[in-house]
C-alpha positions in Angstrom: 132.1 8.9 -36.9 130.6 7.3 -33.7 127.4 8.4 -32.2 126.0 6.4 -29.3 122.4 6.8 -28.4 120.8 6.3 -25.0 120.8 2.5 -25.6 124.6 2.6 -26.1 124.6 1.2 -29.7 127.7 1.5 -31.7 126.7 2.9 -35.1 127.7 0.9 -38.1 129.0 2.6 -41.1 128.9 1.3 -44.8 131.9 2.1 -47.0 133.0 0.6 -50.3 134.2 -2.6 -48.5 131.0 -3.2 -46.7 130.1 -3.0 -43.1 132.5 -1.9 -40.3 132.3 -0.1 -37.1 134.5 2.6 -35.7 134.8 3.0 -31.9 136.6 5.8 -30.2 137.3 5.6 -26.4 137.9 9.4 -26.6 134.3 10.0 -27.6 132.8 7.3 -25.3 134.3 7.2 -21.8 131.8 5.0 -19.8 133.3 1.8 -21.2 130.0 0.0 -21.3 131.1 -2.1 -24.2 134.0 -4.4 -23.6 136.3 -5.3 -26.6 134.6 -8.7 -26.5 131.1 -7.2 -26.7 132.2 -4.9 -29.4 133.6 -7.8 -31.5 130.4 -9.6 -31.0 128.4 -6.7 -32.1 130.5 -6.2 -35.1 130.0 -9.8 -36.2 126.3 -9.7 -35.6 125.9 -6.5 -37.5 128.1 -7.8 -40.5 126.0 -11.0 -40.6 122.5 -9.6 -39.9 121.2 -7.1 -42.6 118.0 -6.4 -40.5 119.9 -5.7 -37.4 122.3 -3.5 -39.3 119.5 -1.3 -40.6 117.8 -1.3 -37.1 121.1 0.2 -35.7 121.5 2.5 -38.6 117.9 3.8 -38.0 118.7 4.3 -34.3 121.7 6.4 -35.3 119.8 8.7 -37.5 117.0 9.2 -34.9 119.7 9.8 -32.3 121.6 12.2 -34.5 118.4 14.2 -35.3 117.5 14.5 -31.7 121.1 15.6 -30.8 121.2 18.2 -33.5 117.9 19.6 -32.5 119.2 19.8 -28.9 122.2 21.6 -30.0 120.4 24.0 -32.0 118.0 24.8 -29.3 120.7 25.3 -26.6 123.5 26.9 -28.7 126.0 24.7 -27.2 129.6 24.8 -28.4 130.9 21.4 -29.9 132.8 20.3 -26.8 129.9 21.1 -24.6 127.6 19.2 -27.0 129.8 16.1 -26.9 130.0 16.2 -23.1 126.2 16.3 -23.0 125.9 13.4 -25.4 128.2 11.3 -23.3 126.8 12.2 -19.8 123.2 11.7 -20.9 
């Protein structure tokens, strides 16, 4: 799952193997992050625990805000995603 907040962070996810990031151009169309920038971010997140937790915290705050927005506006899923991408 990828959720990008207003500062265009890629959310890192922890699985059994450790840190990794998933990035979907279908979800994020603005192409702010180049493949090189994404690779750099992945490396930094994997090597910097404080940065990882900072990004994870931003993800939770962004997700909470987005879910509250959706609950208050009764948007369908595709409209909800479009709002998150455009704003």
